C-alpha positions as a Markdown table, in Angstrom:
| # | Residue | x | y | z |
|---|---|---|---|---|
| 1 | Met | 30.8 | -142.0 | -47.6 |
| 2 | Ser | 31.0 | -138.7 | -49.5 |
| 3 | Asp | 28.9 | -135.6 | -48.9 |
| 4 | Pro | 25.6 | -135.6 | -50.8 |
| 5 | Ala | 26.2 | -132.0 | -52.1 |
| 6 | Ile | 29.5 | -133.2 | -53.4 |
| 7 | Ala | 28.0 | -136.2 | -55.0 |
| 8 | Asn | 25.2 | -134.1 | -56.7 |
| 9 | Asn | 27.0 | -130.9 | -57.7 |
| 10 | Gln | 30.7 | -131.6 | -57.5 |
| 11 | Arg | 33.2 | -134.2 | -58.1 |
| 12 | Glu | 36.7 | -134.7 | -56.8 |
| 13 | Phe | 40.1 | -135.8 | -57.9 |
| 14 | Arg | 43.6 | -135.8 | -56.5 |
| 15 | Cys | 46.7 | -134.0 | -57.7 |
| 16 | Asn | 49.2 | -136.3 | -59.3 |
| 17 | His | 52.0 | -134.3 | -57.6 |
| 18 | Cys | 51.0 | -133.8 | -54.0 |
| 19 | Ser | 47.9 | -136.1 | -54.0 |
| 20 | Gly | 45.9 | -133.2 | -52.7 |
| 21 | Lys | 42.1 | -133.4 | -52.8 |
| 22 | Ile | 40.5 | -131.0 | -55.4 |
| 23 | Leu | 36.8 | -130.3 | -55.8 |
| 24 | Ile | 35.6 | -129.2 | -59.2 |
| 25 | Pro | 32.1 | -128.7 | -60.7 |
| 26 | Arg | 30.5 | -131.9 | -62.0 |
| 27 | Asn | 30.1 | -130.6 | -65.5 |
| 28 | Leu | 33.5 | -129.0 | -65.9 |
| 29 | Pro | 35.3 | -130.2 | -69.0 |
| 30 | Ala | 38.9 | -131.4 | -68.9 |
| 31 | Thr | 40.9 | -128.3 | -67.9 |
| 32 | Thr | 44.6 | -127.7 | -67.4 |
| 33 | Gly | 45.8 | -125.4 | -64.7 |
| 34 | Pro | 48.0 | -125.1 | -61.5 |
| 35 | Cys | 47.2 | -127.1 | -58.5 |
| 36 | Pro | 45.8 | -125.0 | -55.7 |
| 37 | His | 47.9 | -127.0 | -53.1 |
| 38 | Cys | 51.4 | -127.3 | -54.7 |
| 39 | Gly | 51.2 | -125.2 | -57.8 |
| 40 | Gly | 52.0 | -128.0 | -60.2 |
| 41 | Val | 50.4 | -128.1 | -63.6 |
| 42 | Ile | 47.5 | -130.7 | -63.6 |
| 43 | Thr | 44.6 | -131.6 | -65.9 |
| 44 | Ser | 41.2 | -132.3 | -64.5 |
| 45 | Pro | 39.3 | -135.4 | -65.8 |
| 46 | Ala | 36.4 | -135.0 | -68.2 |
| 47 | Pro | 32.9 | -135.5 | -66.9 |
| 48 | Glu | 31.4 | -139.0 | -67.4 |
| 49 | Ala | 28.7 | -137.8 | -69.8 |
| 50 | Glu | 31.2 | -135.9 | -72.0 |
| 51 | Ala | 33.6 | -138.8 | -72.0 |
| 52 | Ala | 30.9 | -141.1 | -73.1 |
| 53 | Leu | 29.8 | -138.8 | -75.9 |
| 54 | Ala | 33.2 | -137.6 | -77.0 |
| 55 | Pro | 34.2 | -138.6 | -80.5 |
| 56 | Met | 36.8 | -141.2 | -81.0 |
| 57 | Gln | 40.3 | -139.8 | -81.3 |
| 58 | Val | 43.7 | -141.2 | -81.2 |
| 59 | Thr | 44.1 | -141.9 | -77.5 |
| 60 | Val | 46.1 | -143.9 | -75.2 |
| 61 | Pro | 44.9 | -145.6 | -72.1 |
| 62 | Val | 45.6 | -143.8 | -68.9 |
| 63 | His | 47.0 | -145.9 | -66.1 |
| 64 | Val | 47.1 | -144.9 | -62.5 |
| 65 | Gln | 50.6 | -144.7 | -61.5 |
| 66 | Ala | 52.2 | -143.5 | -58.3 |
| 67 | Thr | 55.0 | -141.8 | -60.2 |
| 68 | Pro | 54.3 | -141.0 | -63.9 |
| 69 | Ala | 57.0 | -141.9 | -66.4 |
| 70 | Ala | 58.0 | -139.7 | -69.2 |
| 71 | Ala | 56.2 | -140.6 | -72.5 |
| 72 | Pro | 57.9 | -140.6 | -75.9 |
| 73 | Gln | 57.7 | -137.3 | -77.8 |
| 74 | Ala | 54.9 | -137.1 | -80.4 |
| 75 | Pro | 55.3 | -135.7 | -83.9 |
| 76 | Ala | 55.5 | -131.9 | -84.2 |
| 77 | Ala | 52.3 | -131.7 | -86.3 |
| 78 | Ala | 50.2 | -133.6 | -83.7 |
| 79 | Gln | 52.0 | -132.4 | -80.6 |
| 80 | Ala | 49.7 | -131.1 | -77.9 |
| 81 | Pro | 50.5 | -128.5 | -75.3 |
| 82 | Thr | 53.0 | -129.9 | -72.8 |
| 83 | Val | 50.9 | -130.6 | -69.6 |
| 84 | Ala | 51.1 | -133.0 | -66.7 |
| 85 | Gln | 48.6 | -135.8 | -66.7 |
| 86 | Ala | 47.0 | -136.0 | -63.3 |
| 87 | Pro | 46.5 | -139.6 | -62.1 |
| 88 | Leu | 43.0 | -140.5 | -61.7 |
| 89 | Pro | 41.9 | -141.3 | -58.2 |
| 90 | Ala | 41.3 | -145.0 | -57.3 |
| 91 | Gln | 37.7 | -144.3 | -56.4 |
| 92 | Thr | 36.8 | -142.8 | -59.7 |
| 93 | Pro | 34.8 | -145.4 | -61.5 |
| 94 | Ala | 35.5 | -144.0 | -65.0 |
| 95 | Val | 39.2 | -144.5 | -64.6 |
| 96 | Thr | 39.6 | -147.5 | -62.2 |
| 97 | Gln | 36.8 | -149.7 | -63.5 |
| 98 | Ala | 36.6 | -148.9 | -67.2 |
| 99 | Pro | 39.8 | -147.2 | -68.3 |
| 100 | Ala | 39.2 | -148.2 | -71.9 |
| 101 | Ala | 35.8 | -146.5 | -72.0 |
| 102 | Val | 37.2 | -143.2 | -71.1 |
| 103 | Pro | 39.4 | -142.1 | -74.0 |
| 104 | Gln | 41.8 | -139.3 | -73.2 |
| 105 | Lys | 43.8 | -137.1 | -75.5 |
| 106 | Ala | 47.4 | -137.9 | -75.8 |
| 107 | Val | 49.0 | -135.9 | -73.1 |
| 108 | Ile | 52.8 | -135.9 | -72.6 |
| 109 | Pro | 53.5 | -135.0 | -69.0 |
| 110 | Pro | 56.7 | -133.1 | -68.5 |
| 111 | Pro | 59.3 | -134.2 | -66.0 |
| 112 | Arg | 58.4 | -133.2 | -62.5 |
| 113 | Gln | 59.9 | -130.0 | -61.3 |
| 114 | Ser | 59.9 | -128.4 | -57.9 |
| 115 | Pro | 57.8 | -125.3 | -57.7 |
| 116 | Pro | 59.8 | -122.0 | -58.1 |
| 117 | Pro | 60.4 | -119.8 | -55.1 |
| 118 | Ala | 57.6 | -117.4 | -54.1 |
| 119 | Ala | 59.7 | -114.3 | -55.2 |
| 120 | Ala | 60.3 | -115.6 | -58.7 |
| 121 | Gln | 57.0 | -117.4 | -59.1 |
| 122 | Gly | 55.0 | -114.2 | -59.5 |
| 123 | Pro | 51.4 | -113.8 | -58.4 |
| 124 | Ala | 49.7 | -116.7 | -56.6 |
| 125 | Pro | 48.1 | -119.2 | -59.0 |
| 126 | Thr | 44.4 | -118.8 | -59.4 |
| 127 | Pro | 42.1 | -121.6 | -58.4 |
| 128 | Leu | 41.2 | -124.2 | -61.0 |
| 129 | Thr | 37.6 | -123.1 | -61.0 |
| 130 | Glu | 38.6 | -119.6 | -62.3 |
| 131 | Ile | 40.7 | -120.8 | -65.2 |
| 132 | Gln | 39.3 | -120.5 | -68.7 |
| 133 | Thr | 38.6 | -123.6 | -70.5 |
| 134 | Ala | 40.8 | -124.7 | -73.4 |
| 135 | Glu | 37.9 | -124.4 | -75.8 |
| 136 | Ala | 37.4 | -120.6 | -75.0 |
| 137 | Pro | 38.5 | -118.2 | -77.8 |
| 138 | Pro | 41.8 | -116.4 | -77.2 |
| 139 | Lys | 41.6 | -112.9 | -75.8 |
| 140 | Val | 42.3 | -110.2 | -78.3 |
| 141 | Ile | 44.7 | -107.6 | -77.0 |
| 142 | Lys | 44.1 | -104.2 | -78.5 |
| 143 | Pro | 47.0 | -101.9 | -79.2 |
| 144 | Lys | 47.4 | -99.1 | -76.8 |
| 145 | Glu | 46.0 | -95.8 | -78.0 |
| 146 | Lys | 48.3 | -92.8 | -78.3 |
| 147 | Ser | 48.4 | -90.8 | -75.2 |
| 148 | Arg | 46.5 | -87.5 | -75.4 |
| 149 | Lys | 48.9 | -85.9 | -73.1 |
| 150 | Gly | 51.8 | -86.7 | -75.5 |
| 151 | Leu | 49.9 | -85.0 | -78.4 |
| 152 | Ile | 49.2 | -81.9 | -76.3 |
| 153 | Ala | 52.9 | -81.7 | -75.2 |
| 154 | Ala | 54.0 | -82.0 | -78.9 |
| 155 | Met | 51.6 | -79.1 | -79.9 |
| 156 | Leu | 52.9 | -76.9 | -77.1 |
| 157 | Val | 56.5 | -77.6 | -78.1 |
| 158 | Phe | 55.6 | -76.7 | -81.7 |
| 159 | Leu | 53.9 | -73.5 | -80.6 |
| 160 | Ala | 56.9 | -72.5 | -78.5 |
| 161 | Leu | 59.2 | -73.1 | -81.6 |
| 162 | Ile | 57.0 | -70.8 | -83.7 |
| 163 | Leu | 57.1 | -68.0 | -81.1 |
| 164 | Ala | 60.8 | -68.3 | -80.7 |
| 165 | Ala | 61.3 | -68.1 | -84.5 |
| 166 | Gly | 59.1 | -65.0 | -84.6 |
| 167 | Ala | 61.0 | -63.3 | -81.8 |
| 168 | Val | 64.3 | -64.1 | -83.5 |
| 169 | Leu | 62.9 | -62.7 | -86.8 |
| 170 | Phe | 61.7 | -59.5 | -85.1 |
| 171 | Phe | 65.1 | -59.0 | -83.4 |
| 172 | Val | 66.9 | -59.5 | -86.6 |
| 173 | Met | 64.7 | -57.0 | -88.4 |
| 174 | Gln | 65.2 | -54.4 | -85.6 |
| 175 | Glu | 69.0 | -54.9 | -85.8 |
| 176 | Met | 69.0 | -54.6 | -89.5 |
| 177 | Gly | 67.0 | -51.3 | -89.3 |
| 178 | Arg | 69.5 | -49.9 | -86.8 |
| 179 | Asn | 72.5 | -50.8 | -88.9 |
| 180 | Ile | 71.3 | -49.1 | -92.0 |
| 181 | Glu | 73.1 | -45.9 | -92.5 |
| 182 | Pro | 71.1 | -42.9 | -93.6 |
| 183 | Pro | 71.7 | -41.8 | -97.2 |
| 184 | Ser | 74.4 | -39.2 | -97.5 |
| 185 | Ala | 72.7 | -37.3 | -100.3 |
| 186 | Thr | 69.2 | -35.9 | -99.9 |
| 187 | Val | 66.5 | -37.3 | -102.2 |
| 188 | Ala | 65.4 | -34.8 | -104.8 |
| 189 | Val | 61.8 | -33.9 | -104.5 |
| 190 | Asp | 59.8 | -32.9 | -107.6 |
| 191 | Pro | 58.8 | -29.2 | -107.0 |
| 192 | Lys | 55.7 | -29.8 | -109.2 |
| 193 | Val | 54.5 | -32.5 | -106.8 |
| 194 | Thr | 55.2 | -30.3 | -103.8 |
| 195 | Glu | 53.4 | -27.4 | -105.3 |
| 196 | Ser | 50.4 | -29.5 | -106.2 |
| 197 | Gln | 50.1 | -30.9 | -102.7 |
| 198 | Tyr | 50.3 | -27.4 | -101.2 |
| 199 | Leu | 47.6 | -26.1 | -103.5 |
| 200 | Arg | 45.3 | -29.0 | -102.5 |
| 201 | Ile | 45.8 | -29.3 | -98.7 |
| 202 | Gly | 49.2 | -28.0 | -97.8 |
| 203 | Trp | 48.0 | -24.4 | -97.4 |
| 204 | Gln | 45.3 | -25.3 | -94.8 |
| 205 | Lys | 47.6 | -25.9 | -91.8 |
| 206 | Glu | 49.4 | -22.6 | -92.5 |
| 207 | Ala | 46.1 | -20.8 | -92.8 |
| 208 | Tyr | 44.8 | -22.3 | -89.5 |
| 209 | Asp | 47.9 | -21.3 | -87.7 |
| 210 | Leu | 47.9 | -17.7 | -89.1 |
| 211 | Arg | 44.2 | -17.2 | -88.3 |
| 212 | Arg | 44.7 | -18.5 | -84.7 |
| 213 | Asp | 47.5 | -16.0 | -84.1 |
| 214 | Phe | 45.4 | -13.2 | -85.7 |
| 215 | Met | 42.4 | -14.0 | -83.5 |
| 216 | Glu | 44.5 | -14.1 | -80.4 |
| 217 | Ala | 45.9 | -10.6 | -81.0 |
| 218 | Asp | 43.9 | -8.1 | -79.0 |
| 219 | Ser | 45.2 | -4.9 | -80.6 |
| 220 | Ala | 45.6 | -3.3 | -84.0 |
| 221 | Gln | 49.4 | -3.4 | -83.8 |
| 222 | Gly | 49.2 | -7.1 | -82.8 |
| 223 | Lys | 47.1 | -7.9 | -85.9 |
| 224 | Leu | 49.2 | -6.1 | -88.5 |
| 225 | Pro | 51.9 | -8.9 | -88.9 |
| 226 | Tyr | 49.2 | -11.3 | -90.1 |
| 227 | Val | 47.4 | -9.1 | -92.7 |
| 228 | Ile | 48.1 | -8.2 | -96.3 |
| 229 | Pro | 50.1 | -4.9 | -96.1 |
| 230 | Thr | 48.7 | -2.0 | -98.0 |
| 231 | Asp | 49.1 | 1.7 | -97.9 |
| 232 | Gly | 47.4 | 3.4 | -95.0 |
| 233 | Leu | 46.2 | 0.1 | -93.6 |
| 234 | Glu | 47.6 | 0.7 | -90.1 |
| 235 | Asp | 45.8 | 4.0 | -89.7 |
| 236 | His | 42.6 | 2.4 | -91.1 |
| 237 | Ile | 42.8 | -0.4 | -88.5 |
| 238 | Asp | 43.4 | 1.9 | -85.6 |
| 239 | Leu | 40.5 | 4.1 | -86.7 |
| 240 | Phe | 38.2 | 1.1 | -87.2 |
| 241 | Tyr | 38.8 | -0.5 | -83.7 |
| 242 | Gly | 39.0 | 2.9 | -82.0 |
| 243 | Gly | 42.1 | 2.0 | -79.9 |
| 244 | Val | 40.1 | -0.4 | -77.6 |
| 245 | Glu | 40.9 | -4.0 | -76.8 |
| 246 | Ile | 39.8 | -6.3 | -79.6 |
| 247 | Asn | 37.9 | -9.4 | -78.8 |
| 248 | Asp | 37.4 | -12.0 | -81.6 |
| 249 | Ser | 36.1 | -14.8 | -79.3 |
| 250 | Asp | 32.8 | -14.8 | -81.2 |
| 251 | Thr | 34.6 | -16.2 | -84.3 |
| 252 | Pro | 37.1 | -18.8 | -82.9 |
| 253 | Ala | 39.8 | -19.9 | -85.3 |
| 254 | Glu | 38.8 | -23.6 | -85.0 |
| 255 | Ala | 35.2 | -22.9 | -86.1 |
| 256 | Phe | 36.3 | -21.8 | -89.7 |
| 257 | Ser | 35.8 | -24.3 | -92.5 |
| 258 | Val | 37.7 | -24.6 | -95.8 |
| 259 | Tyr | 36.0 | -23.2 | -98.9 |
| 260 | Glu | 37.5 | -24.7 | -102.1 |
| 261 | Leu | 38.1 | -22.0 | -104.6 |
| 262 | Ser | 38.8 | -22.9 | -108.2 |
| 263 | Met | 42.3 | -24.3 | -109.0 |
| 264 | Glu | 42.9 | -21.2 | -111.2 |
| 265 | Asp | 42.4 | -18.9 | -108.1 |
| 266 | Arg | 44.6 | -21.2 | -105.9 |
| 267 | Lys | 47.4 | -21.1 | -108.5 |
| 268 | Arg | 47.2 | -17.3 | -108.3 |
| 269 | Gly | 47.8 | -17.6 | -104.6 |
| 270 | Met | 44.2 | -17.1 | -103.3 |
| 271 | Phe | 42.6 | -19.3 | -100.6 |
| 272 | Met | 39.5 | -19.0 | -98.6 |
| 273 | Met | 37.9 | -20.1 | -95.3 |
| 274 | Ile | 34.4 | -19.2 | -94.0 |
| 275 | Tyr | 32.7 | -18.9 | -90.6 |
| 276 | Asp | 28.9 | -19.3 | -90.7 |
| 277 | Gln | 26.8 | -19.2 | -87.5 |
| 278 | Pro | 23.0 | -19.3 | -88.1 |
| 279 | Pro | 20.6 | -17.2 | -86.1 |
| 280 | Gln | 20.0 | -18.4 | -82.5 |
| 281 | Phe | 17.3 | -17.7 | -80.0 |
| 282 | Asn | 17.9 | -16.6 | -76.4 |
| 283 | Met | 15.2 | -18.5 | -74.6 |
| 284 | Arg | 15.5 | -16.5 | -71.4 |
| 285 | Glu | 14.5 | -13.3 | -73.3 |
| 286 | Phe | 12.2 | -15.0 | -75.7 |
| 287 | Phe | 8.6 | -13.6 | -75.2 |
| 288 | Arg | 6.1 | -12.9 | -77.9 |
| 289 | Pro | 2.7 | -11.4 | -77.1 |
| 290 | Leu | -0.3 | -13.5 | -78.1 |
| 291 | Ala | -2.5 | -12.0 | -80.8 |
| 292 | Ser | -6.3 | -12.2 | -80.6 |
| 293 | Leu | -8.1 | -14.8 | -82.7 |
| 294 | Glu | -9.4 | -12.0 | -85.0 |
| 295 | Val | -5.9 | -11.0 | -85.8 |
| 296 | Gln | -4.7 | -14.6 | -86.2 |
| 297 | Tyr | -7.5 | -15.4 | -88.7 |
| 298 | Gly | -7.1 | -12.1 | -90.5 |
| 299 | Leu | -10.3 | -10.4 | -89.5 |
| 300 | Asp | -8.6 | -7.5 | -87.8 |
| 301 | Glu | -5.3 | -5.8 | -88.5 |
| 302 | Ala | -2.6 | -5.9 | -85.9 |
| 303 | Asp | -1.6 | -2.6 | -84.4 |
| 304 | Val | 1.9 | -1.2 | -84.6 |
| 305 | Leu | 2.9 | -2.3 | -81.1 |
| 306 | Leu | 1.6 | -5.8 | -81.6 |
| 307 | Asp | 3.2 | -6.1 | -85.1 |
| 308 | Thr | 6.6 | -4.9 | -83.7 |
| 309 | Met | 6.6 | -7.0 | -80.6 |
| 310 | Ala | 5.4 | -10.2 | -82.2 |
| 311 | Arg | 8.2 | -10.4 | -84.8 |
| 312 | Val | 10.3 | -13.5 | -84.4 |
| 313 | Gly | 13.4 | -11.5 | -85.6 |
| 314 | Asn | 13.2 | -9.4 | -82.5 |
| 315 | Phe | 14.0 | -12.4 | -80.3 |
| 316 | Ala | 16.7 | -14.0 | -82.5 |
| 317 | Met | 20.4 | -13.4 | -82.3 |
| 318 | Glu | 21.8 | -12.2 | -85.6 |
| 319 | Pro | 23.7 | -14.7 | -87.7 |
| 320 | Val | 27.5 | -14.3 | -87.9 |
| 321 | Arg | 29.2 | -14.9 | -91.2 |
| 322 | Ala | 32.7 | -14.0 | -92.0 |
| 323 | His | 34.9 | -14.6 | -95.0 |
| 324 | Ala | 38.7 | -15.1 | -94.5 |
| 325 | Phe | 40.6 | -14.7 | -97.7 |
| 326 | Phe | 44.3 | -15.5 | -97.7 |
| 327 | Lys | 46.9 | -14.3 | -100.1 |
| 328 | Arg | 50.2 | -16.1 | -100.8 |
| 329 | Thr | 53.1 | -13.7 | -100.5 |
| 330 | Lys | 56.9 | -14.0 | -100.3 |
| 331 | Asp | 56.5 | -14.0 | -96.5 |
| 332 | Gly | 53.9 | -16.8 | -96.5 |
| 333 | Leu | 50.1 | -16.5 | -96.3 |
| 334 | Lys | 48.5 | -13.2 | -95.2 |
| 335 | Leu | 44.9 | -12.5 | -94.3 |
| 336 | Asp | 42.9 | -9.9 | -96.2 |
| 337 | Trp | 41.7 | -7.8 | -93.3 |
| 338 | Glu | 39.4 | -5.6 | -95.4 |
| 339 | Ile | 37.1 | -8.4 | -96.4 |
| 340 | Phe | 37.2 | -10.0 | -93.0 |
| 341 | Ala | 36.2 | -6.9 | -91.2 |
| 342 | Gln | 33.5 | -6.0 | -93.8 |
| 343 | Thr | 31.8 | -9.4 | -93.6 |
| 344 | Lys | 32.1 | -10.0 | -89.9 |
| 345 | Tyr | 31.0 | -6.5 | -88.7 |
| 346 | Arg | 28.6 | -6.0 | -91.7 |
| 347 | Thr | 29.9 | -2.5 | -92.5 |
| 348 | Leu | 28.0 | -2.4 | -95.8 |
| 349 | Arg | 24.7 | -2.8 | -94.0 |
| 350 | Ser | 25.6 | 0.0 | -91.6 |
| 351 | Phe | 26.6 | 2.2 | -94.5 |
| 352 | Val | 23.4 | 1.6 | -96.5 |
| 353 | Glu | 20.9 | 1.7 | -93.6 |
| 354 | Leu | 22.3 | 4.9 | -92.0 |
| 355 | Pro | 22.7 | 7.3 | -94.9 |
| 356 | Glu | 24.7 | 10.4 | -94.3 |
| 357 | Leu | 25.5 | 13.0 | -96.9 |
| 358 | Asp | 29.0 | 12.9 | -98.4 |
| 359 | Gln | 29.8 | 9.7 | -96.5 |
| 360 | Lys | 32.1 | 7.4 | -98.5 |
| 361 | Gly | 33.3 | 3.9 | -98.2 |
| 362 | Val | 35.2 | 1.3 | -100.3 |
| 363 | Phe | 33.5 | -2.1 | -100.3 |
| 364 | Arg | 34.1 | -5.6 | -101.9 |
| 365 | Val | 30.7 | -6.5 | -103.3 |
| 366 | Phe | 28.8 | -8.8 | -105.6 |
| 367 | Ile | 27.4 | -6.6 | -108.4 |
| 368 | Val | 24.6 | -7.5 | -110.8 |
| 369 | Glu | 22.2 | -5.5 | -113.0 |
| 370 | Asp | 18.7 | -5.1 | -111.4 |
| 371 | Val | 15.4 | -3.5 | -112.1 |
| 372 | Pro | 14.9 | 0.0 | -110.7 |
| 373 | Asp | 12.8 | 0.8 | -107.8 |
| 374 | Lys | 9.1 | 1.4 | -108.6 |
| 375 | Gly | 8.6 | 5.0 | -109.7 |
| 376 | Arg | 12.3 | 5.8 | -109.5 |
| 377 | Ala | 13.5 | 4.9 | -113.0 |
| 378 | Val | 15.7 | 7.6 | -114.5 |
| 379 | Ala | 16.1 | 7.9 | -118.3 |
| 380 | Gly | 19.6 | 7.2 | -119.6 |
| 381 | Thr | 20.6 | 5.1 | -116.5 |
| 382 | Arg | 20.9 | 1.5 | -115.6 |
| 383 | Thr | 20.2 | 0.1 | -112.1 |
| 384 | Tyr | 22.7 | -2.2 | -110.4 |
| 385 | Arg | 22.5 | -4.0 | -107.1 |
| 386 | Val | 25.5 | -4.3 | -104.8 |
| 387 | Ala | 25.5 | -6.9 | -102.0 |
| 388 | Asp | 27.9 | -8.1 | -99.3 |
| 389 | Pro | 29.6 | -11.4 | -100.4 |
| 390 | Ala | 28.9 | -13.1 | -97.0 |
| 391 | Asn | 25.5 | -11.5 | -96.1 |
| 392 | Thr | 23.7 | -11.2 | -99.4 |
| 393 | Thr | 20.7 | -9.6 | -97.8 |
| 394 | Asp | 22.9 | -6.5 | -97.1 |
| 395 | Ser | 22.3 | -4.9 | -100.4 |
| 396 | Ala | 21.2 | -1.7 | -102.2 |
| 397 | Arg | 20.3 | -0.4 | -105.6 |
| 398 | Val | 22.4 | 2.1 | -107.4 |
| 399 | Asn | 21.6 | 4.1 | -110.6 |
| 400 | Val | 24.5 | 4.6 | -113.0 |
| 401 | Lys | 24.6 | 6.7 | -116.2 |
| 402 | Val | 25.1 | 4.5 | -119.3 |
| 403 | Asp | 27.4 | 7.0 | -121.0 |
| 404 | Ser | 29.7 | 7.5 | -118.0 |
| 405 | Glu | 33.1 | 5.8 | -117.4 |
| 406 | Ile | 31.6 | 3.7 | -114.7 |
| 407 | Gly | 28.6 | 2.8 | -116.8 |
| 408 | Arg | 30.9 | 1.6 | -119.6 |
| 409 | Ala | 32.9 | -0.4 | -117.2 |
| 410 | Leu | 29.8 | -2.2 | -115.8 |
| 411 | Ser | 28.3 | -2.7 | -119.3 |
| 412 | Ile | 29.9 | -6.2 | -119.5 |
| 413 | Ile | 27.3 | -7.5 | -117.0 |
| 414 | Asn | 24.3 | -5.9 | -118.6 |
| 415 | Trp | 21.6 | -8.5 | -119.4 |
| 416 | Arg | 18.3 | -6.5 | -119.7 |
| 417 | Gly | 17.5 | -5.8 | -123.3 |
| 418 | Thr | 20.4 | -8.1 | -124.5 |
| 419 | Lys | 20.6 | -11.7 | -125.6 |
| 420 | Glu | 21.4 | -12.8 | -122.1 |
| 421 | Thr | 18.6 | -14.7 | -120.5 |
| 422 | Lys | 19.7 | -14.5 | -116.9 |
| 423 | Pro | 21.6 | -12.0 | -114.7 |
| 424 | Ile | 25.4 | -12.0 | -114.6 |
| 425 | Thr | 26.9 | -11.6 | -111.2 |
| 426 | Arg | 30.6 | -10.5 | -110.8 |
| 427 | Thr | 32.8 | -9.6 | -107.8 |
| 428 | Ala | 34.1 | -6.1 | -107.8 |
| 429 | Thr | 35.6 | -3.4 | -105.6 |
| 430 | Val | 33.7 | 0.0 | -105.7 |
| 431 | Glu | 33.6 | 3.2 | -103.8 |
| 432 | Leu | 30.1 | 4.2 | -102.6 |
| 433 | Arg | 28.9 | 7.7 | -101.6 |
| 434 | Trp | 25.8 | 9.2 | -100.3 |
| 435 | Gly | 25.1 | 12.2 | -102.5 |
| 436 | Gly | 22.1 | 14.3 | -103.5 |
| 437 | Asp | 20.8 | 17.8 | -102.8 |
| 438 | Glu | 17.5 | 17.3 | -101.0 |
| 439 | Ala | 17.5 | 13.6 | -100.1 |
| 440 | Pro | 20.5 | 11.2 | -99.8 |
| 441 | Glu | 21.0 | 9.1 | -102.9 |
| 442 | Leu | 23.4 | 6.2 | -103.1 |
| 443 | Glu | 25.9 | 6.4 | -106.0 |
| 444 | Ile | 29.1 | 4.8 | -107.2 |
| 445 | Thr | 31.7 | 7.4 | -107.2 |
| 446 | Arg | 34.6 | 5.1 | -108.3 |
| 447 | Phe | 34.8 | 1.7 | -109.9 |
| 448 | Ile | 38.1 | 0.4 | -108.6 |
| 449 | Cys | 38.5 | -3.0 | -110.1 |
| 450 | Trp | 36.9 | -6.3 | -110.9 |
| 451 | Glu | 37.4 | -8.9 | -108.2 |
| 452 | Phe | 38.5 | -8.0 | -104.7 |
| 453 | Leu | 41.2 | -5.4 | -104.3 |
| 454 | Gly | 44.3 | -6.8 | -102.8 |
| 455 | Leu | 43.6 | -10.3 | -103.9 |
| 456 | Gly | 43.0 | -10.7 | -107.6 |
| 457 | Gly | 42.1 | -7.1 | -108.6 |
| 458 | Gln | 44.3 | -4.2 | -109.3 |
| 459 | Ala | 43.2 | -0.6 | -108.7 |
| 460 | Ala | 42.0 | 1.2 | -111.9 |
| 461 | Pro | 42.6 | 4.9 | -112.5 |
| 462 | Ala | 40.1 | 7.2 | -110.7 |
| 463 | Thr | 36.9 | 7.9 | -112.8 |
| 464 | Ala | 34.5 | 10.7 | -112.5 |
| 465 | Ser | 31.2 | 10.4 | -110.7 |
| 466 | Ser | 28.3 | 8.8 | -112.5 |
| 467 | Asn | 26.1 | 11.8 | -111.9 |
C-alpha cells in the first residue's frame, strides 16, 4: 500500500533503464530528462487528466517491455526529438489497464548506451523535478556587451600614440632649427624705419640711462660728460654748486615721465622728460592755530600773527617740477643742464623775489604780452610777462620800449590793440637785469633768441637795453 501523501500529491514511475523508482508531482506533464539513478534519458508519463483531455494525434500504443526494441525511423518532417521511452510501471492503471486510452506521442527510443564516465560526463544531471518542460519557450541568449575595460585600454593606447607623435614632431623641429645655418650676409635694414622707431620710442631708453648716470654723479666734473657742452659751462656749473657734494636724490631718474614733443621737434633732435611732485604736507609739523568764530564768520579781521600762522602754505612742502630736455648730438643724447637747473632749483623765482641792483641772469622763459601793473603804465612801452616753463607761477612783468630793438623783436607776439583775440605765448631765451636809480626795476637787457638756447634757438647779436 502506498503512502497517502504520495497518492495525493505525487505519483511514481520506474526508469526503463535501471528500474529505479522515481517520484514526480501528480500534475507534471510528460517531461524528458536524465534519470536521477543511472543518468539515462527517460520520459515521464503524462498525468491521467491531461491524457484524457489531450487531442487525438498520430500515436502508437505503448507496451510494457523489459527490453525496448528499436523502432523504425520516422520521416524527417515528422521526426520528434530522439528520446528513450520509459516503460510504464505495471501498477500504473493508465498504462496496464487501458493502454489504448492513453495516447502517447511517437517516441523513438535510441539504442541503450552505457553512461559516460564521470570525468567526461560533465556536471551531475539535475533532478527531473528541476528540468524545464518541453512546452516552455526557449531561453534567449543575449550577446555579450563589449567590455568597458577594453574601451579604456584602447583610448589609453590612442592617447599614448598622440603624445609620442607630438614628442617626435617637437624633436624634429628642434633638430631642424639647430641644423639651419645662419645667413652669411647681413639683412639690410631700412634706415628710414630705424630712424622712425628711434624718434618714437628708441630715444627713451638712451635718455633714461643718460639721466640715471647724470643723477648718480655727485660733482660738477662728474656731470659734465652728460650735458650739452657750451662755452663757459664748466665754470658756470662749478659756481652754481659751489664745489660741494651734489645730491639729486630728490629727483630720482626713474620718477621722470616722457613728454611727447611734436614730431617736428623730435626730427630736429629735441626730446623731453618731466618730473612733477605735487605739494605735500609734513603731518608731524602740521599745526594751525584756530581762529575765533568772529574771524571765521567775517565779523572781525584776523591780526597779522594769526593770518601768517594760519596759512596752509606754511605747512606744505613745496612742489618739485623739473624739465629734462635732451639734444641729439654726434656723441648721442646730451642733457640741457641750464633748463634742468633753472626749473628744479627755481632760479627765476629767486632772481625776481630778491631784487639786487645790476644783478643779471639768462633764463629760458615763456613770454607773452600782458597788461601793466595798476598805476605803473609808461607811455611808449608795452608790458610783457616772463614765466618759468615748469613753474608758471614764478613770473614777473617787464616794460619794454616799443621803438627799441627788443621791442621790435617781441612785436610778433603783440595782441593788445591788434586783430588777435587772445594772447600769444612763445618760448624765448632772454637776459634779465635789475636796473633803476632809486628803486630796482626789472628789465630785459638782451633778447637772445626765440626758443631755448642750446636746443632749437641760436644766439642773436647783442642788442642795446630797452631803457
